[in-house]
N, C-alpha and C positions, 0 to 999 in steps of 0.2 A: 504493499499500499504506499509506503514511503517513497519508493522508486516511481510508482504511478503518479503520485501527487507532485513529486519533483519534476518529472518530465512534463506533466500536464501544466504545471506552473510555467516552465520554460516555453512551452508551446503558446500559452496565453500571452506571455510577454512578447513572443515573437509576433503573434497576431496583432497585438497592440501596437507594436513598432511598425508593422506593415501598414496598419490601418491609419496610423498617425502620418506615416510618409504618403500614403495615398490621399489623405486629407489635405496635407500641405501641397502636394503636387496639383490636386484638384483646385485648391484655392488660388494657386498661382495661375492655373489655366483659366479659371473663371475671371480672375483680374485682367489677364491678357485679353480675353475675348470681350470683356466689358469695355476695355479701352478701345479695342478694334471696333465695337459696335458704336461707341459714342462717336468716333471719328466718321464711320460710315453714315450715321444719321445726320451729322452736321454737314457732311458732303452732299447728301441728298437734299437737305434743306437749302444748302448754298446753290445747288444746281437749279432747284426750283426757283429760288429768288432771282438767279441770273436770267432764267427764261422770262420771268415776269418783268424784270427790269427792261429786257429787250423788247417785250411786247408793249410795255408802257411807253417807250421811246418811239416805237413805230406808230402806235395809236395816237399819240399826242400830236403827230404831224399831219393826220388825216382829218379832212373836213367832214367826211361821212365815213362811218365804219360799216361796210357792207358785209353781208354774209360771205361773199366770195373772198374778200380781203382777209377776213378773219380765218376762214377755213384754209386758205393758202398759207397763212402765217403759221397756223398750228401744225399743218401737215409737214412743213419744212423742219419743224422741231423734232420730228420722228419720235413721238412720245413713247411708242411701244418699246423702243430700244433704250432711250435715255431718261425716261421720266417714270420709271417704275414706282408703284405705290400710290400715284395720283390718279384721280378719276378723269383728269383732263385739264383744260384751261378754259375758263369762261370770261365773259364780258358782261358787266352790269353798269349801264349808264345812269347818271344821276338825272332824275326827271322830277318835275313838280306835279302837283295835283292837277294843275291846268293842262299839262302836257300828257297826262295819263291816257286819254282816249287815242291820241295820235300813236303812243307807244303800243297800246294793245293792238291797234290796227297793224302796225309794223310787225308785231310779234305773231300775228295770225296769218301773215303772208306765207304762202306755200304750205299752209296746214289745212287739213281736212276739216277740223273743227275749229271754231273761234276760240282764241286763247284769251284768258283773263289774268290780271295780276292778283296774286293772293299774298296776304290777306287784303281783302277789299277795303276801300276807304270807309264804307259803311260799318264794317266790322272794327276797323282801327283807324280813326281819322288822323291824318298826318299831311304835312306840307311837302316833305322831301322823301323820295323813294329811290331805291337802287335795285329795281327788279332785274332778274337775269334775262338777257336777250339772247346770247349765244352761249353754248357749252359744247366744245369739241373734245373728243370725237362724238359724232352725232349718233348716239345709241338710245335704245329704248330706255335704258336705265337713266341716262342723263337728261332725256326729255322730261322726266318727272319734275326736274328742278326749273324748267323754263317758266318764267313769269313770277317766280317767288321773290318777293321784296325782302332782301336780306337786312335792310336797314330797319325793318320792323321788329327784329329779334335783338334783345339787349346785348347778347354776347358778341354777335356779328357786328352790331352797331359800334360797340366799344373798340373792337379791332379795326374797323374802317376808320373811325375817328383818329385813332392813334396813328394808323398808316398815313392818313392825310396830313396830320400834323408833323410827322417825321419825314415824310416823302421817301419812305423805304418800305421793303416788304415786311409785313407784320402778320404773325400768326395769331389766330383767334384761340379762345379757350375751347374746352371740349363741348362739342355740339353733336346733334344727329343730323346727318345730311338729308336733304330732301330726296336724294336718290334712293335712300334706304327704305322708303315707304313705311311699312308698319314695323320694320326692324328697329331695335334700340341700340344698334351698333354705334359705338362712339367714333367721331371723326373731328377734323379741325380744318380750317381754311387758311391760306396765306393770301393776303391782299396786297396789291400794289396800286397806288393811286395814279390816275392818268389826268394830267392837266392839259389844258388847251393853251398852246402858245408857250413862249419861253420868257415872257416878261415877268416882272416881279408881282404884277397884279393878275397873274394867270388865274383861270377859272377851272374848277374841278369838273371834268367831263364824266368821270365814272371810275370803276375799279376793274382792272384785269386781276383775276384770282384763279387759284387752283384749289379744288376740294380733295381732301385726303381721307380715306378710310384708315383710321389709326392702327388697326391691326395688320392690314395689308402693308401700310407704310413701314411698320416695325419689321414685319417679315422680309420685305424687299430690301431694307437696309441691313438686315442680318444675314442675307445671302452672301455678303462679301466676306464673312468669317465662317468658321466651323461652328455651325449652330446646333449640332445634334445633341451636344452634351450639356447645354445650358438652357435655363428658362429666363426670360426677360419680361420687364414690365416698364411702361412708360407713364410718368406721372406729371401732371401739370401743377406747378408750384406757384403761379401768378395769381391763382384764385385764393379765396379767403382760407381755404383748406386744401391740402394735397388731394388731388382727384386722379385716380388711375384711369387713363383713357385707352390703354391697350396692354395686352399681355400675350405671350406666347402660349401654345397649347400645352407645353411642358412645364408651365409655371405651377408651383405648389405653394400654397399659403403656409407661412410659419417656418419656412426654411431660412437659414442665414443667407444674407444677400450682400452683394458689393454694389455701392451706389456711386454713380458718376453724374456730375452736373453738365448739362449741355445747353447751348442756345440755339433755338429753332425759330429762325426768322423773327428776331427781336423779342423772343419770348423764352423765359427761363423754364426749363423742364429737368426732371431727374430720370435717369435710366438706372433701373435696379436689375441686377443680374445674379442669378443663383445657379448652383450645379443641378443639372437634371439626372445625375447618376442615381440609380436606384439605391434606396437605403438598404443597409445590411452589410454583410462581409463581402469583400471583393473576391474574385476568383482565386487570387494568390493566397489571400487569408484562409479561404475555405480549404484549399489544398493543404496549406500548412497546418490548419487545425485538424483536419482528418488524418493527415499523416502523423502528426504528433500524437493524436489519440491512439492511433494504430500502433505506433512504436511504444507508447506507454503501456497499452494493454499487453503487447507482445512481451515487453520487458517484465511486467508484473506476472504474466503467465510463466515465463522462464524462471523468474525468481521464486515463484510459488512451487514450480516443479523441483527446482533445486533445493528449496526449503524442505519440501516433502521427502525428497531423496535423503537429505541430511537427517531428517527426523526418523526416517525408516532405518537408516544406518545406525543412528544412535539406539533405536529400539532393538535392532539386531544385535548390536554390541551389548546392550543391557541384558538382552535375553541370553546371549552367550555367557555373560558374566554370572547371570542368575543360574543358568543351567549348570555352570562350573561350580557355583556356590552350593547348589542343591546336591550336585554329585559329590562334592567334598563332605557335605553334611551327611549324605546317605552313607558314604563310606565310613565316616566316623561313627554314625549310628549303627551301621552293620557290625563294625568292630566291637562297639560297646555291647551290642546284644549277643554277638557270638561269644564274647568273653563272659557275659552274664550267664548264657546258656551252658558254656563250658564249665563255668564255676559251679553252676547248679548240678551239672553232671558229675563233676569231680566230688562235690560234696555228697551227692547221692551214692557214688561208687564208694567213697571213703566210709560213710556211715553204714552202707549196706555190708561192706566187708567186715567191719568191726562187729556187726550184730548178727552175721550169719555163722551158723554152726558147721556148715559144709559148703562145698562148691555148687551143689544143685540149688540150695536155698539162696545162695548169693546170685546165681544166674537168674533164678525165678523172680526174685525181688527187683534186681536191676532191670530185667526186662520189662516188668510191669510199669516201673516208674518212668523209664524212658519212653515207653509207649504213651503214658499219660502226658508227658512233656510233648510228644509228637502230636497227639490229638489236639491239645490246646494250641500248638503252633499252627496246625492246620486251620483252626478257627481264625487265628490272627492273620494268616495269610489270605484267607477269603475276605477278610475285612480290610485288606491292604494295610495291616498293622494299625488299624484305627481302633475305635471302641468295640467292645464285644459284650453282648448281653449276658447277665448272670445266668439266665435259664439256659443259654447255649452251652456255657461251660459245665454247668451241672449235668445237662443231658448227655453230653458227649462222654463225660467220665462215668455216668451210670448206664450208658448204652448197653453194656454186656448183660445187665441185670434187668433192663426194662422189658426184654422179650421173655423173661422167665415168669411163667404163670404162678409159680409157687411163691413169689414174692410180691409185694405191693409197694409202689413208690408214690409219694405224695409231694409234688413240686408246686408251690404256691409263692407268688410274689409279684410285685410290679415290675414294668419294664425298666431296667436300670442297666446303664452301659458302664463298662469298666475299661480302664487303661490297659494296654498290652501286658505290661510287667505284672500288674495287679491280677489280671486274668490268668497268667501263668502260675502265680502263686496260689490263687484260689483252686486252680485245676489240680496242683499237686496235693493240696489239703484234701479236696474231695476224693482224689484217687486213693490217698492213704486211709481215709475214713471208710470208703467203699471196700478196700482190700481187707481191712481189719474186720468189717462186718461180714464179709464173705467167708472169712476164716473162723472167726469166733463169735460173731454177733448175729443180728436178726436176718441177715442174708445168707446165713449158713443152714437154716432150717426152713421147712415149708411153713408158710403162713406168716413169715417174718415181714415186718413193715419198716420202712425208712421214710421219714418226712424231712423234707428240705424246705424251710420257710424263710423268705428274706423280705426285708422292708427297708425304707430309707429313714434314717434317724433324722437326718437334715439334708441340706443341699450338697454337703460334701462328705457324707458317711452313710454307708449301707451296713445293715446288720443281717447276718446269715446264721440260721440255727440248723443244726443237724441233730435229728432225734430218731433213736432206734427204739422199736417196740416189738412185743411178741416174739422175742428171740430167747435164747438160753439165758439163764441168770448170769450176770456179769460179776466177776471177782476183780478186785483191784489188782493189776499186775504186780508181781513181786519185783520185777526188774524193768527199767525203762527200755522200750523197744525203739527201733529206728523211726517207726511212724510217729511215735510220740515226740521224739526229738525234732523230726522234721516239721511237725505241725507247730510245736510250741517254740521252736527256736528259728529255724529257717523261715518258715511262712510268717511268723509273727514279726521277724525282723524286716522281711521284704514288705509286708503291709503296714509296718510302723504302728501297729496296735497289738496289744496282748490278745492271745487266744485262750478261751476258757474251755478246757477239756475235762469232762466229768465222766467217771466210770460208775454210773448208777446201776443198781441191781437190775432194774427193769430194762436197761439199755444205755448205750453210750450217748452222751449229749455233748455237742461242741458248738461253741458260739464264736463267730469270727466277725471282726469289724473291718470292712474294706473301704478304702477311700474312693470317693466319687469325684473325679477331677474333670475339669474343662478340657476339651481337646487342645486348646492352645497351650496347656501346660506340658503336653508330651508329644503332640503331633507336629511334624515338620511343616513349615509354611511352604506353600506351593509356589509363592511369588515373592520376589525381593530378597536382597542379600541379608536381611535381618534374620533369616532362618539360621544363619551360622551361629548366632549367639544363643539360639534355642537349644 
């Protein structure tokens, strides 16, 4: 996880650096294009102003401005090639209210329907009018504007008054061109006054002007620069508040912009340019991010595999160490138990030899006792040298007598488990008591009974009683036999509790106290090197 987090952090920092570089490069590109667009717009405005100045100079020398003259002048300008963004060039003479009928008659010449000036004097009484007489090129769209009195509208009137006062091309504020019909598309006009004569008392004849659709003007000016990756907006600042008169299709509100001031025919405007690049990570950042995450994931996977392999190696080493420890413990335990068994056998051999009268008696006694040890060993082997129930020890030692119908065995007691060494000692004691009963006691005559009852005194001690009955009368032995010594000395020593052995006339009685131990006190641990200390 640390490797994954580290590589991911490096990847994120790399993506951040790439995005920062992209943003700086994009900002520089936008600033460059903003400057280029500003220059292009001003050049367009200057070109339009130059054409209008030329037209004003021409028209000021003419006594009468005929349709043919105006059409020839406009056609020579080749507007389609050099006048992009404009609707054309128009002529609006100054007429008085008295001259209006003559103007309308002139306006209606060569027209199918009679033309009227709008708005009419009835709708808006006024003394001075500047209705549109010509607008070239002569298109259906431009014909909509013919006859419109531009001096009747305040924004147009303000621009014309300023143009007349300064005698230079002047742009109007944002308006809706008459050509637009029902559309609300913003536009503006550039007016150039035309005076009659060259004297100081010259009279204003009218205005030659160019109407502009603001969006088309902005687009045409932007064609001179690489326009694909930017959005642009044109704002009029000469009004009481900044008014957006045009914006490109890629303009998105709320994005950071770069602003440039420009002068469009004696009118101050602002150009705002913004990046049109899609928001989000760039292709290089995405590649870096995906590659970094892939590398981080791969490194994390490799590190995890190596970690798992290391853990498995450690577990294997621990398992081998544990097995070696268990093997050593088992070897020591086996040595200990073999020594104990050999010590028991040697003790049995020694005592049997001292108490035997002849070789046959020695062999018979030794054979029986070793068989008793063997039987108990078989029980312990079956339990893998774990705990062994008291009933199992008693049953295996009394098995030769259980099938004899002349005798009766009564085995009663709860399920109690004994440790291996305690089971061996109990087995020897039961064997000696059974052998003595078979020779001299209740198991030596028909109808004899032997009862073995056991109970738990407490959690750590069990009490076992051997009771013989219905046998021959018992006399106290004149000398101590091997069985007595085995029970009262060896067994009592191994069990760490005294053994009570009574030779009652009605039958032998023996009481043994056997420890009941937890498996953890004698059983080898199957896991962990702690078993060595056990």
